[in-house]
C-alpha positions as CSV (number, residue, x, y, z in Angstrom):
1,P,78.4,106.9,66.2
2,E,75.5,107.9,68.5
3,F,73.7,104.5,68.4
4,N,74.3,103.9,72.1
5,Y,72.0,106.8,72.9
6,M,69.1,104.4,71.9
7,D,70.4,101.3,73.7
8,P,68.0,99.5,76.0
9,R,68.3,100.6,79.7
10,A,71.1,98.8,81.4
11,I,70.0,96.7,84.4
12,G,73.3,95.6,85.9
13,A,73.3,92.1,87.3
14,W,70.0,91.4,85.6
15,D,71.3,92.1,82.1
16,F,71.3,89.1,79.7
17,S,68.6,87.4,81.8
18,A,65.5,86.2,80.1
19,L,63.1,89.1,79.5
20,E,60.2,87.4,81.3
21,A,62.4,86.8,84.3
22,T,63.1,90.5,85.0
23,E,60.7,92.7,83.0
24,E,57.9,92.8,85.5
25,A,60.3,93.2,88.5
26,V,61.9,96.2,86.7
27,W,58.4,97.7,86.1
28,A,57.5,97.4,89.7
29,L,60.9,98.8,90.7
30,D,60.3,101.9,88.5
31,V,56.7,102.5,89.6
32,D,57.4,102.1,93.4
33,E,60.9,103.6,93.7
34,A,61.9,105.7,90.7
35,G,60.0,108.8,91.7
36,I,58.6,111.4,89.3
37,Y,62.2,112.3,88.1
38,G,63.3,108.7,87.8
39,K,66.3,109.1,90.1
40,G,65.5,106.1,92.3
41,G,65.0,102.5,91.6
42,K,68.5,101.5,90.5
43,P,69.0,97.8,89.5
44,P,71.7,95.8,91.3
45,P,75.2,96.3,90.0
46,N,77.3,93.6,88.3
47,E,80.9,92.7,89.1
48,D,81.9,92.7,85.4
49,G,81.2,96.5,85.1
50,T,77.8,96.2,83.3
51,P,76.0,99.5,83.9
52,A,73.0,99.7,86.1
53,E,70.9,102.7,85.1
54,T,68.0,104.5,86.7
55,L,65.3,106.0,84.4
56,S,67.1,109.3,84.9
57,D,70.3,107.9,83.5
58,A,68.4,106.7,80.4
59,V,66.9,110.2,80.1
60,V,70.4,111.7,79.8
61,R,71.1,109.5,76.8
62,L,67.8,110.3,75.2
63,T,68.3,114.1,75.6
64,N,71.7,113.7,74.0
65,L,70.1,111.8,71.1
66,M,67.5,114.6,70.5
67,S,70.3,117.2,70.7
68,V,72.2,115.4,68.0
69,L,69.2,114.9,65.8
70,E,68.2,118.6,66.1
71,T,71.7,119.7,65.2
72,L,72.2,117.3,62.2
73,Y,68.7,116.8,60.8
74,S,66.7,119.9,61.8
75,G,63.6,120.2,59.5
76,D,63.9,116.6,58.3
77,T,61.6,113.7,59.0
78,V,63.3,111.2,61.3
79,L,62.3,107.6,61.9
80,L,63.4,106.3,65.3
81,V,63.5,102.5,65.7
82,F,64.1,101.5,69.3
83,P,65.4,98.1,70.4
84,D,63.0,98.0,73.3
85,G,59.6,99.4,74.4
86,T,60.8,101.5,77.4
87,G,63.0,103.8,75.4
88,P,60.2,105.3,73.2
89,A,57.9,105.4,76.2
90,L,60.4,107.3,78.2
91,L,60.9,109.8,75.3
92,S,57.1,110.2,75.3
93,C,57.1,111.1,79.0
94,L,59.8,113.7,78.3
95,I,57.7,115.2,75.4
96,A,54.5,115.4,77.4
97,G,55.9,116.2,80.9
98,I,54.6,113.0,82.4
99,P,56.2,111.7,85.7
100,L,58.8,109.1,84.8
101,N,57.4,106.5,87.3
102,K,54.4,106.2,84.9
103,V,56.6,105.4,81.9
104,H,55.4,101.8,81.7
105,E,51.8,102.9,81.2
106,L,53.1,104.2,77.8
107,Q,55.1,101.1,77.1
108,F,55.5,100.2,73.4
109,Q,54.8,96.7,72.3
110,P,57.1,94.8,70.0
111,G,56.7,96.1,66.5
112,E,54.3,98.9,67.5
113,I,54.3,102.1,65.5
114,R,52.8,105.4,66.8
115,F,52.2,108.4,64.5
116,D,51.6,112.0,65.4
117,V,53.4,111.6,68.8
118,N,53.1,115.0,70.4
119,Y,52.2,116.6,73.8
120,D,48.4,116.3,73.4
121,S,48.4,112.8,72.0
122,I,50.7,111.5,74.7
123,N,48.7,113.1,77.5
124,A,45.5,111.8,76.1
125,L,47.0,108.3,76.1
126,A,48.3,108.8,79.7
127,S,45.0,110.1,81.0
128,S,43.2,106.7,80.7
129,S,43.2,104.5,83.7
130,P,45.8,101.6,83.7
131,S,44.4,98.3,82.5
132,Q,43.9,95.4,84.8
133,T,46.5,93.5,82.9
134,Y,49.0,96.3,83.7
135,L,48.1,96.3,87.4
136,D,48.4,92.5,87.5
137,K,51.8,92.7,85.9
138,L,52.9,95.2,88.6
139,Q,51.7,93.0,91.4
140,R,53.6,90.0,89.9
141,G,56.6,92.3,89.5
142,R,56.6,93.3,93.1
143,D,56.6,89.6,94.2
144,E,59.4,88.9,91.7
145,L,61.4,91.9,92.9
146,K,61.2,90.8,96.5
147,Q,62.3,87.3,95.5
148,L,65.2,88.6,93.5
149,R,66.4,90.8,96.4
150,E,66.2,88.0,98.8
151,N,68.0,85.7,96.5
152,P,70.5,87.8,94.5
153,D,72.1,84.8,92.8
154,L,68.7,83.5,91.5
155,L,69.1,85.0,88.1
156,R,72.8,84.5,87.5
157,N,72.9,83.9,83.8
158,V,75.3,81.7,81.8
159,K,77.5,84.6,81.0
160,D,77.8,85.7,84.6
161,L,78.6,82.1,85.7
162,E,81.3,81.8,83.0
163,Y,82.7,85.1,84.0
164,E,82.8,84.1,87.6
165,K,84.5,80.8,86.8
166,E,87.0,82.7,84.6
167,L,87.6,85.2,87.3
168,E,88.1,82.5,89.9
169,R,90.5,80.6,87.6
170,E,92.5,83.9,87.0
171,N,92.6,84.5,90.7
172,R,93.9,81.0,91.3
173,E,96.5,81.4,88.6
174,Q,97.6,84.7,90.1
175,E,97.8,83.3,93.6
176,A,99.8,80.3,92.3
177,K,102.1,82.7,90.4
178,K,102.5,84.9,93.4
179,K,103.3,81.9,95.6
180,E,105.8,80.6,93.0
181,E,107.5,84.1,92.8
182,A,107.6,84.2,96.6
183,Q,109.2,80.8,96.7
184,V,111.8,81.9,94.1
185,M,112.5,85.1,95.9
186,E,112.9,83.2,99.2
187,L,115.2,80.7,97.5
188,E,117.3,83.6,96.1
189,R,117.3,85.3,99.5
190,R,118.6,82.1,101.2
191,K,121.2,81.7,98.5
192,E,122.4,85.3,99.0
193,K,122.3,84.8,102.8
194,E,124.4,81.6,102.5
195,K,126.8,83.3,100.1
196,A,127.2,86.2,102.4
197,K,127.7,83.8,105.3
198,K,130.3,81.8,103.4
199,E,132.2,84.9,102.3
200,K,132.2,86.1,105.9
201,E,133.5,82.7,107.1
202,E,136.2,82.7,104.4
203,R,137.2,86.2,105.4
204,E,137.3,85.2,109.0
205,A,139.3,82.1,108.2
206,K,141.8,84.1,106.1
207,R,142.1,86.7,108.8
208,K,142.9,84.0,111.4
209,E,145.3,82.3,108.9
210,D,147.1,85.6,108.3
211,A,147.2,86.2,112.0
212,R,148.8,82.8,112.6
213,A,151.2,83.4,109.8
214,R,152.2,86.7,111.3
215,E,152.6,85.1,114.7
216,V,154.8,82.4,113.3
217,E,156.9,84.9,111.4
218,Q,157.3,87.0,114.5
219,Q,158.2,83.9,116.6
220,R,160.8,83.0,114.0
221,K,162.3,86.4,114.0
222,R,162.4,86.4,117.8
223,E,164.1,83.0,117.8
224,E,166.6,84.2,115.2
225,M,167.2,87.3,117.3
226,R,167.6,85.2,120.4
227,R,170.1,82.9,118.7
228,A,172.0,85.8,117.3
229,Q,172.2,87.4,120.8
230,Q,173.4,84.0,122.2
231,L,176.0,83.6,119.5
232,K,177.2,87.2,120.0
233,K,177.5,86.6,123.8
234,K,179.5,83.5,123.2
235,E,181.9,85.3,120.9
236,E,182.1,88.2,123.4
237,D,182.8,85.7,126.2
238,A,185.4,83.9,124.1
239,N,187.1,87.1,123.2
240,Q,187.1,88.2,126.9
241,N,188.7,84.9,128.0
242,S,191.4,85.2,125.3
243,T,192.1,88.7,126.4
244,D,192.3,87.7,130.1
245,G,194.9,84.9,129.3
246,S,197.1,87.1,127.3
247,D,197.2,89.7,130.0
248,E,198.3,87.2,132.7
249,S,201.3,85.8,130.7
250,N,202.6,89.3,130.0
251,S,202.3,90.5,133.5
252,P,205.6,91.7,135.3
253,N,204.6,90.0,138.4
254,S,204.6,86.6,136.8
255,F,207.3,84.1,137.9
256,I,208.7,81.2,136.0
257,L,210.5,78.5,138.1
258,Y,213.0,76.2,136.6
259,G,214.5,73.5,138.7
260,T,215.4,69.8,139.1
261,A,213.8,67.7,141.7
262,V,216.1,66.4,144.3
């Protein structure tokens, strides 16, 4: 479960690039910028979350590895097979107390096996002057590093390009989905607004209709009342006239003349 402790150093945006395209630039980065504790010289990050480690970050993994080995296999003979040449060279620096920015002077070649790796043997190896081949490689690496920094997209690998295309496609789909959802929400909002407007108009129309109905009913009642009053007045007038006529005929001052014309 601790295999990741021996993984090659993660180099962020340069990961999965061809080894010959970045190795010398990484060496130059470490020699010129890492410092004796390896805390500087961090490769550029990648958008997909690929780690970008300094030498110091790789040291943390290696010290964890040694702690696990000491706990589980103390006293046993352990064979370490690294997937790269920098991992065992970095472990050698830790054993011998060599500044980490000199790690690539101890770089392991593919398939190389070293026996009796200890403080003295490592310091003896590190005490020799760097070869001209190593110095030439550093100089090429400095030129490549400058070019990579000036053109960060120069080493975009196929995986990165596919990831960027996939990310772009997902972004377009999300934007289209958001736009569609916004259109649906706007349509629903308009429907609700129209519904509310229609209900308000219907309530207003019903209110006016009810008001007209009440007005008509009140007018009818007033008309009936007026007619009833008129009818009552006529009856009262009629009764009054009848009473007046009866009183005149029965009056003691009334005279009836009978005679024959001469």
